[in-house]
C-alpha positions in Angstrom: 222.1 20.7 172.5 222.2 18.3 170.4 226.5 19.0 170.2 226.1 19.0 173.9 224.5 15.9 174.0 227.4 14.7 172.3 227.0 14.8 168.8 230.2 17.3 168.0 229.1 17.6 164.0 225.5 18.3 164.2 223.6 19.8 161.7 220.9 21.0 159.9 220.6 18.7 156.3 219.1 18.1 153.2 219.2 15.7 150.2 220.0 17.1 146.7 218.6 15.6 143.6 221.4 13.4 143.4 220.7 11.9 146.7 224.1 13.5 148.3 223.5 15.1 151.5 224.4 18.6 152.5 224.3 21.6 155.0 220.3 22.8 155.1 220.0 26.4 153.5 219.3 29.4 155.5 215.5 29.2 156.6 213.0 30.4 159.3 212.5 27.2 160.9 213.1 23.3 160.6 212.4 20.1 161.0 215.2 18.1 162.0 215.6 14.5 163.2 217.1 15.6 166.5 217.1 11.4 168.4 217.6 8.8 166.6 216.7 5.0 168.1 219.5 3.2 167.2 221.7 5.7 166.1 224.1 3.2 164.2 223.1 3.0 160.6 221.0 5.8 160.8 223.4 8.5 161.2 222.4 10.2 158.0 218.8 10.5 159.8 220.1 13.2 162.9 219.8 16.9 162.1 217.9 16.0 158.7 215.5 18.5 157.9 212.0 16.2 157.2 210.4 19.5 156.1 212.3 19.7 152.6 210.8 16.6 151.1 207.2 17.3 149.9 206.7 13.9 150.9 207.7 14.2 154.0 206.3 17.5 154.9 202.8 16.7 153.4 202.8 13.7 156.0 204.0 16.1 159.0 201.2 18.5 158.5 198.5 16.4 158.0 199.1 14.7 161.3 198.5 17.8 162.9 195.7 18.9 160.7 193.9 15.8 161.8 195.3 15.3 165.0 196.0 11.7 164.6 198.9 9.5 163.1 199.8 10.0 159.5 201.9 8.1 157.1 203.5 9.2 154.4 204.0 7.3 150.8 206.6 5.6 150.0 209.7 7.6 150.4 213.8 6.5 150.2 214.9 6.9 153.1 217.9 8.9 154.0 219.8 6.3 155.6 219.2 3.5 153.5 221.6 2.8 150.5 219.4 0.0 149.1 216.5 0.0 146.2 214.0 -0.6 148.9 211.1 1.5 149.9 210.3 2.9 153.6 207.2 4.7 155.1 207.1 7.0 157.7 204.5 7.2 160.4 204.3 10.5 162.4 202.7 11.1 165.9 202.6 15.0 167.0 203.9 15.7 170.9 202.0 18.7 172.7 202.7 20.3 175.4 201.4 18.8 178.7 200.7 15.6 176.8 197.3 16.3 176.2 195.2 16.7 172.7 194.2 20.4 172.3 190.7 20.3 170.3 191.0 22.2 167.1 193.8 22.7 164.2 194.8 26.2 165.5 195.5 25.2 168.9 197.2 21.7 168.0 199.8 24.1 165.7 200.4 25.9 169.1 200.7 23.6 171.5 202.5 21.2 168.7 206.6 20.6 170.5 207.7 17.8 168.2 206.7 14.5 166.2 207.5 10.8 167.2 208.2 8.9 164.3 208.0 5.4 163.6 210.1 4.0 160.2 209.4 1.4 158.4 211.6 -0.7 155.6 208.7 -2.5 154.1 211.0 -4.9 152.8 212.4 -6.1 155.8 209.0 -6.9 157.4 208.0 -9.1 153.9 211.4 -10.5 154.2 212.0 -11.5 158.1 208.7 -11.3 159.5 206.6 -13.7 157.0 209.7 -15.2 155.3 207.5 -18.7 156.4 205.1 -18.6 154.1 206.9 -16.7 151.6 207.6 -19.2 149.9 204.3 -20.6 148.9 202.2 -17.2 148.7 203.4 -13.9 146.8 202.3 -10.6 148.9 201.6 -7.5 146.8 201.5 -4.1 148.8 200.2 -1.1 147.0 199.5 2.3 148.9 196.1 3.6 147.2 196.8 7.6 148.3 199.5 7.7 146.0 200.0 10.0 143.4 200.3 8.2 140.1 203.7 5.8 139.9 204.2 5.8 143.7 201.4 2.7 144.4 203.8 0.4 144.5 204.7 -0.2 148.1 206.1 -4.0 147.8 207.8 -6.2 145.8 209.9 -2.9 144.2 209.1 -4.2 140.8 205.5 -6.5 140.3 203.3 -6.8 137.2 200.2 -8.7 138.7 198.4 -9.0 135.3 201.9 -11.3 134.6 200.5 -14.4 136.9 199.7 -17.3 135.3 195.9 -17.4 135.0 195.8 -20.6 137.0 196.9 -18.9 140.0 195.3 -15.8 139.1 192.1 -17.5 140.2 193.1 -18.1 143.5 194.1 -14.2 144.1 193.0 -12.3 146.9 192.2 -9.1 147.7 192.2 -6.9 151.0 192.4 -3.4 151.6 192.9 -1.6 155.1 193.4 1.9 156.5 196.8 1.9 158.4 197.9 5.2 159.6 195.4 7.2 157.4 196.3 6.0 154.1 194.3 3.0 152.5 196.7 0.2 152.0 195.2 -2.8 149.4 197.3 -5.9 149.7 197.3 -8.7 147.1 198.2 -12.3 148.1 199.0 -14.6 145.0 199.8 -18.3 145.8 202.8 -19.3 143.8 202.2 -22.0 141.0 201.4 -25.4 142.4 201.7 -24.4 146.0 197.8 -24.7 146.7 194.5 -27.0 145.4 191.6 -24.8 144.4 190.2 -25.3 147.3 192.4 -24.3 149.7 193.9 -21.1 148.0 191.1 -18.6 149.0 191.3 -19.7 153.1 195.2 -19.3 152.9 195.3 -16.0 151.2 193.5 -14.6 153.9 195.1 -15.7 156.6 198.2 -14.6 155.0 196.7 -11.6 154.9 195.8 -11.3 158.5 199.1 -12.2 159.4 200.5 -9.3 157.2 198.7 -6.3 159.1 198.9 -8.1 162.4 202.8 -7.6 161.7 202.7 -4.0 160.5 200.8 -2.9 163.2 203.0 -5.2 165.7 206.1 -3.6 164.4 204.3 -0.2 164.9 203.8 -0.6 168.1 207.1 -1.8 169.2 208.8 1.0 167.5 206.3 3.7 169.7 205.7 2.3 172.8 209.8 1.3 172.5 210.6 5.2 172.1 207.6 7.0 172.9 208.3 7.9 176.8 212.8 8.7 175.7 211.5 10.8 172.8 209.0 12.7 174.9 211.4 13.1 177.9 214.2 14.2 174.9 211.8 16.5 173.4 210.7 18.7 176.6 214.7 18.4 177.1 215.0 20.1 174.5 212.7 22.4 174.7 214.0 23.6 177.5 217.2 24.7 175.8 215.6 26.1 172.9 213.1 28.1 175.5 216.7 28.7 177.4 218.3 29.9 174.4 215.4 31.7 172.8 215.5 33.5 176.2 219.7 34.1 176.1 218.9 35.7 172.6 216.8 37.9 173.5 218.6 39.0 176.5 221.9 39.7 174.0 219.7 40.9 171.3 218.1 43.7 174.0 221.5 44.2 176.0 224.0 44.5 172.8 224.9 48.6 172.4 223.9 48.5 169.1 220.8 49.1 167.2 219.3 45.9 166.3 216.0 45.3 164.5 214.6 42.3 162.3 212.4 43.9 158.8 209.4 41.4 157.4 208.8 41.1 153.9 206.3 44.3 154.0 208.7 46.6 155.2 207.3 46.4 158.9 209.4 45.6 162.0 208.5 43.1 163.9 211.5 43.0 166.4 213.3 46.3 167.9 215.9 46.3 170.7 216.1 48.5 173.9 219.3 50.5 172.3 217.2 51.1 169.0 214.3 52.4 171.1 216.7 54.4 173.4 218.2 56.1 170.3 215.2 56.4 168.3 212.1 57.6 171.4 210.2 55.3 170.1 208.7 52.6 171.7 208.6 48.9 169.7 204.4 49.1 169.8 204.7 52.6 168.1 206.3 51.9 165.3 205.1 47.6 164.9 203.2 46.8 161.8 203.9 49.6 159.9 205.3 49.3 156.5 208.6 51.4 156.2 208.4 52.9 158.9 211.9 53.1 159.6 212.0 55.9 156.9 211.2 58.1 159.6 214.2 57.8 161.0 216.6 58.9 157.6 217.0 62.6 155.7 214.2 62.8 153.1 217.6 62.5 150.4 218.2 59.0 152.1 215.3 57.2 151.6 214.9 56.6 147.9 218.7 54.8 148.7 217.7 52.9 151.6 214.5 51.9 149.2 216.8 50.4 146.9 218.5 48.7 149.4 215.4 47.0 150.6 214.6 46.0 146.8 218.0 43.9 146.7 216.9 42.4 149.9 213.9 41.3 148.1 216.0 40.1 145.3 218.4 38.3 147.4 221.4 40.6 147.0 221.2 42.9 150.1 225.0 43.9 150.4 226.8 43.1 154.0 227.5 46.6 154.9 226.5 49.7 154.4 226.6 53.3 156.4 223.6 56.0 156.9 222.7 58.3 159.0 219.9 57.9 161.5 217.8 60.9 163.4 216.3 60.2 166.8 212.8 62.0 167.7 214.5 64.7 168.9 216.3 65.5 165.9 220.1 64.3 166.8 221.7 62.6 163.9 223.8 59.8 164.4 226.2 58.1 161.9 225.9 53.8 161.7 227.9 51.2 160.6 225.3 48.4 159.5 226.2 44.8 158.9 222.9 42.4 157.4 222.1 39.1 157.3 218.8 37.1 155.2 217.0 34.7 156.7 215.3 32.5 154.0 211.9 30.6 154.1 211.0 26.6 153.0 211.3 27.8 149.3 215.0 29.7 149.6 213.1 32.9 149.4 214.1 36.1 151.5 211.9 36.1 154.7 213.2 38.4 157.1 216.0 40.7 157.3 218.4 40.8 160.3 220.1 43.9 160.6 222.5 45.8 163.3 223.8 48.9 163.0 226.9 50.0 165.5 227.1 54.1 165.6 230.7 54.9 164.3 229.9 58.9 164.5 233.0 59.3 166.6 235.3 56.8 164.7 234.7 59.0 161.3 235.3 62.0 163.1 238.6 61.0 164.5 239.4 60.0 160.8 238.6 62.8 159.5 240.9 64.9 162.0 243.5 62.2 161.4 245.7 64.5 159.0 245.2 67.5 161.4 246.4 65.4 164.3 249.8 64.0 163.2 251.8 67.2 164.2 250.1 67.4 166.9 250.6 63.6 167.2 254.3 63.3 166.7 254.5 66.2 169.4 252.8 63.8 171.9 255.3 60.6 171.0 258.2 62.5 171.8 257.0 63.5 175.4 255.7 60.0 176.0 257.9 58.5 178.4 257.9 54.7 177.1 261.1 53.4 177.0 264.2 54.9 178.9 267.9 54.6 177.8 271.5 55.8 178.4 274.2 56.2 176.1 277.8 56.2 177.6 280.4 58.0 175.6 283.4 57.1 177.7 282.2 53.1 177.7 280.1 52.9 174.4 277.7 51.2 176.8 273.9 51.3 176.5 271.9 51.0 179.5 267.8 50.1 178.7 265.1 49.8 181.2 262.6 46.5 180.9 260.5 48.9 178.9 262.9 49.5 176.6 264.0 46.0 176.0 260.6 45.3 175.4 260.4 47.7 172.4 262.9 46.5 170.6 262.4 42.7 171.3 265.6 42.2 173.4 265.9 40.3 176.2 266.6 42.1 179.5 268.2 39.7 181.4 271.3 38.8 178.6 271.4 41.9 177.1 274.7 43.7 178.1 274.6 47.1 176.7 277.4 46.8 173.3 277.0 48.3 170.2 276.7 44.8 168.9 273.9 43.6 169.9 271.8 47.3 169.7 272.8 47.5 166.0 271.8 43.4 165.3 268.3 44.8 166.2 268.1 47.6 163.8 266.8 46.7 160.7 270.0 46.7 158.1 268.7 49.4 155.7 268.3 51.9 159.2 271.8 50.7 160.8 273.6 53.7 158.8 271.0 56.3 159.5 271.5 56.0 163.0 274.5 56.4 163.3 275.1 59.6 161.3 272.3 60.9 163.7 274.5 59.6 166.8 277.2 61.0 165.3 275.6 64.8 164.4 274.0 64.9 168.0 277.5 64.3 169.5 280.0 66.7 167.2 277.4 69.1 167.2 275.3 69.0 170.5 272.0 69.0 168.7 268.9 67.5 170.1 269.0 63.0 168.8 266.2 62.3 166.8 265.6 59.1 165.0 263.2 56.7 163.7 264.3 53.2 162.2 263.1 49.5 162.3 263.6 47.4 165.0 263.6 43.8 163.7 262.0 41.1 166.8 263.5 37.7 166.8 260.2 36.3 165.4 261.1 38.0 162.3 257.8 41.2 162.9 258.6 45.0 162.2 258.3 47.4 164.6 258.4 51.1 163.8 260.7 52.9 166.8 261.0 56.7 167.1 264.4 57.8 169.2 265.0 61.2 171.1 267.9 62.0 172.9 269.7 65.1 174.9 273.6 65.1 175.0 275.0 65.9 178.5 278.4 66.9 179.3 280.7 66.6 181.8 281.9 69.5 184.2 285.3 70.4 181.6 282.3 70.4 178.4 282.8 67.3 177.1 280.8 65.0 175.9 279.5 62.6 178.5 276.4 60.7 177.7 273.4 60.7 175.9 269.7 60.6 177.6 266.7 59.5 175.8 263.4 57.5 175.7 262.1 55.3 172.7 258.1 54.9 171.5 256.8 52.9 169.4 254.8 54.5 166.5 253.9 51.5 164.0 250.7 52.5 164.0 250.9 55.9 163.5 253.0 54.7 160.3 250.5 52.3 159.1 247.5 54.8 159.1 250.7 57.3 157.4 250.7 54.6 154.5 247.1 54.4 154.5 246.4 57.8 154.2 249.1 58.0 151.3 248.1 55.1 149.5 244.1 55.9 149.8 245.4 60.3 148.7 247.8 58.5 145.6 246.6 55.1 144.6 244.0 53.2 142.6 243.2 50.6 145.2 241.9 48.2 143.3 245.0 48.0 140.7 247.4 49.5 143.0 248.4 51.7 140.0 248.5 55.6 140.5 245.9 57.3 140.8 245.6 61.1 139.4 246.6 63.2 141.9 249.9 61.4 141.7 249.9 61.1 138.2 249.5 65.1 137.8 252.7 65.4 140.2 254.8 63.4 138.4 253.8 64.6 135.2 254.8 68.0 136.4 258.3 66.7 137.1 258.6 65.3 133.7 257.8 68.3 132.2 260.4 70.1 134.5 262.9 67.6 133.6 262.1 67.7 129.9 262.7 71.1 130.1 266.6 70.6 131.6 267.4 67.8 129.6 265.7 68.6 126.8 263.8 65.0 125.9 260.8 65.0 125.0 257.9 62.4 126.7 254.8 61.2 125.8 251.1 60.7 127.3 249.0 57.9 126.2 245.6 57.9 127.4 243.4 54.3 127.3 240.2 53.6 127.4 238.6 50.1 126.9 236.5 49.6 124.1 233.0 47.6 125.4 234.1 47.3 128.9 230.8 49.1 129.6 228.9 45.6 128.1 231.5 43.1 129.5 231.0 44.8 133.0 227.2 45.0 132.5 227.0 41.0 131.4 229.7 39.5 133.5 229.1 41.8 136.8 231.6 43.9 138.3 233.6 41.2 140.0 234.4 40.5 136.4 235.1 43.5 135.6 237.5 44.6 138.4 239.3 40.8 137.5 239.5 42.8 133.8 241.0 46.1 135.3 243.4 44.6 137.4 244.8 41.6 134.7 244.7 45.0 132.4 246.9 47.3 135.2 249.2 44.0 134.9 249.4 44.3 131.4 250.3 47.8 131.0 253.2 47.7 133.3 254.5 44.7 131.3 254.8 46.8 128.0 256.7 49.4 129.2 259.9 50.7 131.3 259.9 50.3 134.6 261.0 54.3 134.4 257.6 55.1 133.0 254.5 55.2 135.1 250.9 53.5 134.4 248.4 55.2 136.2 244.4 54.6 136.2 242.4 57.8 136.4 238.9 56.8 136.9 236.5 53.7 135.0 238.3 52.1 132.7 240.7 55.0 131.8 244.1 54.6 131.9 247.3 57.0 131.3 251.3 55.5 130.2 253.9 58.6 130.9 256.6 57.9 129.3 259.9 59.2 129.9 263.3 60.6 128.6 262.7 59.9 124.8 264.5 61.3 121.6 265.0 65.0 121.4 264.1 64.6 118.1 260.3 65.0 117.6 259.3 62.6 115.3 261.8 59.8 117.0 260.2 60.6 120.1 256.8 60.2 117.8 258.1 56.7 116.2 259.2 55.3 119.8 256.1 56.1 121.4 254.1 54.4 118.5 255.8 51.1 119.2 255.3 51.1 122.8 251.0 51.9 121.3 250.9 49.5 119.5 252.7 46.9 121.8 249.9 48.0 124.3 247.3 47.6 121.1 248.6 43.8 120.8 248.6 43.1 124.2 245.2 44.1 125.8 243.6 42.4 122.7 244.9 39.2 123.8 242.2 37.0 125.6 242.2 37.0 129.3 240.6 34.3 131.7 238.7 35.5 134.2 237.6 32.5 136.4 235.3 30.1 133.4 235.1 33.5 131.3 237.2 33.9 128.4 237.1 37.8 127.9 237.7 39.8 124.6 238.9 43.9 124.5 240.4 46.3 122.5 241.3 49.8 123.2 241.7 53.3 121.8 244.7 54.9 122.8 245.2 59.0 121.9 249.1 60.4 122.2 250.4 64.0 122.7 254.1 64.8 123.2 255.3 67.1 125.4 258.9 68.7 125.4 258.9 71.1 128.2 257.4 74.2 127.1 255.6 75.8 128.4 252.7 73.1 128.9 250.0 72.8 132.0 249.1 68.9 133.0 245.6 69.8 132.5 246.4 70.7 129.0 248.3 67.6 127.9 245.8 65.3 129.5 242.9 66.7 127.5 244.6 66.8 124.2 245.2 63.0 124.8 242.0 62.8 125.5 240.8 64.0 122.4 243.3 62.2 120.4 242.1 59.4 122.3 238.8 59.6 121.1 239.8 60.2 117.5 240.9 56.6 117.6 237.4 55.6 118.9 236.2 57.2 115.8 238.5 55.5 113.2 236.7 52.1 114.5 238.8 51.4 117.9 241.3 49.0 118.7 243.5 52.2 117.0 245.8 55.0 118.2 246.0 58.6 117.4 248.5 61.9 118.0 247.1 64.5 118.8 247.5 67.9 117.0 246.7 71.4 117.4 244.5 71.3 114.0 242.0 68.3 116.1 242.1 70.6 119.0 240.8 73.6 116.9 237.8 71.3 115.4 236.7 69.9 118.9 236.8 73.3 120.1 234.3 74.8 117.4 232.3 71.5 117.6 232.0 72.3 121.7 231.0 75.5 120.5 228.3 74.8 118.1 227.2 72.2 120.2 226.3 75.3 122.7 225.1 77.2 120.6 222.6 74.6 118.8 221.6 74.0 122.3 220.3 77.5 122.5 218.9 77.4 119.2 216.7 74.7 119.9 215.6 76.5 123.4 215.2 79.9 121.5 213.1 78.1 118.2 215.7 80.0 115.9 215.0 77.4 113.0 213.0 78.1 110.0 211.7 75.4 107.4 211.4 76.4 103.9 209.4 74.9 101.4 210.8 73.5 97.7 208.2 72.9 95.2 207.7 69.3 94.0 205.8 69.3 90.4 205.0 66.6 88.0 205.6 66.1 84.3 203.1 68.8 83.6 204.9 71.0 85.6 201.8 71.2 88.2 202.7 71.3 92.0 201.8 68.3 93.9 204.0 69.0 96.7 206.8 70.6 98.9 209.5 69.2 100.2 210.4 70.9 103.9 213.7 71.9 104.5 215.2 72.9 107.9 217.3 76.4 107.9 218.9 77.9 111.1 218.4 81.4 111.6 221.5 82.2 113.6 221.7 85.5 115.8 225.4 86.3 114.8 226.5 83.9 111.7 223.0 84.4 109.6 221.4 81.7 107.5 223.1 78.2 108.6 222.8 75.4 106.3 221.9 72.2 107.3 225.0 70.2 106.7 226.9 72.5 108.5 225.0 71.1 111.8 222.7 68.1 111.3 225.5 65.2 111.8 226.8 67.3 115.3 222.5 67.2 116.1 222.6 63.6 115.2 225.6 62.5 117.2 224.4 64.5 120.5 220.9 63.5 120.2 219.4 67.3 119.7 218.2 65.8 116.6 215.4 64.3 118.5 213.5 67.3 119.9 214.9 68.6 116.1 213.0 66.6 114.4 209.6 67.0 116.5 209.9 70.9 116.1 209.6 70.2 111.9 207.1 67.5 112.3 204.7 69.5 114.2 206.1 72.8 111.5 205.1 71.2 108.2 201.5 69.8 110.2 200.5 72.7 111.2 202.0 74.2 107.5 199.5 71.4 105.9 196.6 72.3 108.1 197.1 76.0 106.9 197.2 75.0 103.2 194.1 72.8 103.8 192.3 76.5 104.1 193.5 77.8 100.3 191.9 76.1 97.4 195.3 76.3 95.4 197.4 74.6 98.4 194.8 72.1 100.1 195.9 69.1 97.5 199.7 69.0 98.3 201.5 66.9 100.0 204.4 67.6 102.3 207.6 65.5 102.8 209.4 65.7 105.6 213.3 64.1 106.0 213.4 61.9 108.9 216.8 60.6 110.7 217.9 57.3 111.5 218.0 58.2 115.4 214.3 59.8 115.2 212.9 56.8 113.0 214.5 54.1 115.3 212.7 55.5 118.9 210.9 53.2 120.6 207.8 55.6 120.9 208.3 56.8 117.3 204.6 55.5 115.4 202.9 57.2 118.8 204.7 60.6 118.2 203.5 60.7 114.6 199.7 59.7 115.1 199.7 62.3 117.6 201.2 65.0 115.7 198.9 64.4 112.8 195.6 64.0 115.8 196.7 67.4 117.1 196.6 69.4 114.1 194.0 67.2 112.6 195.6 67.1 109.2 194.6 64.3 106.8 197.5 61.9 107.2 197.9 61.7 103.3 199.0 64.7 102.9 202.0 63.5 105.2 204.9 62.3 103.5 207.9 61.0 105.3 211.4 60.9 103.8 213.7 58.1 104.5 217.2 57.4 103.7 218.8 54.2 102.1 220.8 52.8 104.7 218.3 53.4 107.0 216.5 51.1 105.6 218.8 48.5 105.7 220.2 48.6 109.2 217.1 46.4 110.8 214.7 45.7 107.6 211.9 43.9 110.1 212.2 46.6 112.6 211.6 49.2 109.4 208.5 47.1 108.3 206.9 46.9 111.1 207.4 50.6 111.3 206.6 51.9 108.0 203.0 49.6 107.6 201.7 50.9 111.0 202.1 54.0 109.7 201.2 53.4 106.4 197.6 51.8 107.6 197.0 55.4 108.9 198.0 57.0 105.5 200.9 58.3 106.1 203.2 58.3 102.4 206.8 57.8 102.4 209.9 58.8 100.0 213.3 56.5 99.6 216.0 59.3 99.0 219.3 59.0 97.9 217.9 55.7 96.2 221.1 53.6 94.1 224.2 55.0 97.1 223.8 52.2 98.8 223.3 48.2 98.4 219.5 47.7 98.5 218.1 44.7 97.1 215.2 45.3 95.1 213.6 42.2 97.3 213.7 44.1 100.5 212.3 47.3 98.1 209.3 45.0 97.3 208.6 44.5 101.1 208.5 48.3 101.9 205.6 50.4 101.6 207.0 52.8 99.3 205.3 55.5 97.3 208.4 57.8 96.1 211.8 56.4 94.8 214.2 59.8 94.5 
């Protein structure tokens, strides 16, 4: 309504800390300045949301709570660029013009405020100018917080007044609009005799109070009628807008609902009621009742989306299925928006769902309908044309001229006019098709691009039949044309989705596989070698998680650009998923060593290019890559086999320290295959408890047994006894060492408990080896303590053996873990001492009972 009243640029605004005005953030309610008088010089006050300033908001609330005039403490006015202070006085206005008695009723009937603006400096400088030359006036706000007491002048130190003059200082306290002010009048030096000071100051104080109230009354009485009428008009407008909004909300064909922070539905439109079969009164006030409309498997993801709303990260769009009371399920496309409260926190979620079930069915049927669509286009009579083969003139109807972008009033039917609108690259094809129809009497079928006068491209399909005269000579060709631009664009979209990565525009795995198959055929035919380079970015997940997916996507796009710059135009660069890329090189040397050298050269070029820093937004990102390479020369190799080989070689490059390249060989494949087999058997061994502990006796210098060390062995059903050196490293790498280590600890504690029952063994100490991966578990201390308690053994009979390299990984965490276990009595042994670089200073900090 403000814009309709002539304020075209009206907007809700707020003030930043720097004093600049900006558009207000989205909130559930606003308290904007709507009517400003005079407008000139007060433009910034129009639309300013008073509730964004804590001082103004406090005065607003107090005026309603107390039901009376209420003034702010000092404020800097948004329309004032001076350094002087102002005071705002609020008077609440209620429906019907009568003030309700209770606070709740006043809030319910509140329709706005009349606001008086006082520039204290203007009042003192202009209204009291006749006495300023003789008296210094100072005004304090007694109710203001510390540091905000002084209202006028801007700076004043009352204690610095000359002692003689201070004797005539007069102080009075007044109540003004709900606030207590203290006014001090100090005669300027030499202005009065001592016997006149008190009476004159009192006169001045009375005058100041009169000035303040007269200024206030002039403002209030002069504007109240106009403002109250504006408020009534605005209320009418708001009611009309509300009724209009409700009508739109309930008449829309889409499902619309509003949720609060508790997950309760607070608005539910007619379309939602009609589809779901539930009335709003049945579901309101029930948290997460909307989960009833979803299949059980969708509810967890919807809870996650609601959590994103509470965090302020709600996605703008998503799709899911809703089902109604009768069990019917439909697919909806949801558009979301968030309303925020005064603190900028999400308060309400507004979501609108469009039923796209039929649209999705149509998209899924698009491929199947392409043939039928082509047939339908051939039979559609869009534009009619005829070519006279005797005069070589063309006759087009108006629709034909329109489809080709030809002016029907000036078209003469010449061959030159016709071919001028056909795209230059398509003209020879059209001529050839026409000639074939005339010479061979076959149906004319052609597709070409028409270039309109405005430069736009339109795809056209033309169909025709040859007509002969009574002597069987070609007479003319009659036909029709139709525009197939939308069909062509749909084909292109389908093609791109099927064969190209949407983020980088590179070929995807499907297109790469197709090109690789063609390359294998070509290599077998011409004898030239080719190569596959499997490229994986190092530490991409860290960059993606720390800088965000948007920057991660930008890094992938830059990686694609750099890869393309490193290869020839005939080579293929593809993205096959995540941070994995594949480069396919063709037409390398027929000599395999030379082909390997060529490939290595390109691989090194890629390593150098991808290791260079790249600027993404305000971040400088550095990311290296690991490359696995395999060569092909047309032998009986499958595409899957080649990609697998390159992938294996890439992982060898990772193991070599990253930022490296490695070639695949058959020995590497055998190692990988054997490793995969061993891992599978190891998992079965854990499940089937195929392990056994052997105990190696430990003696003192008198050869008396003092304990034993537990050594694990694997009783393989086919291989027999397998030593730890053959499976421990793999167990650590795959994480299987964790359940295996827990089994060893459980078995060792059970053995200690059994030894306690025998006189000869009850004093033995049993040592158990602990891997780095076990030791670094967050709950390792708790696991060990629980195992000891479960078997009820004496903790000092258990000794944990740690390697020197483990201790050096993180000395502070290591000391903390060892001390926690040592406190309950567990002993420690340092194994392989001297193989690393231990500092004796470090060793002194560790609770070590034995060094080996």
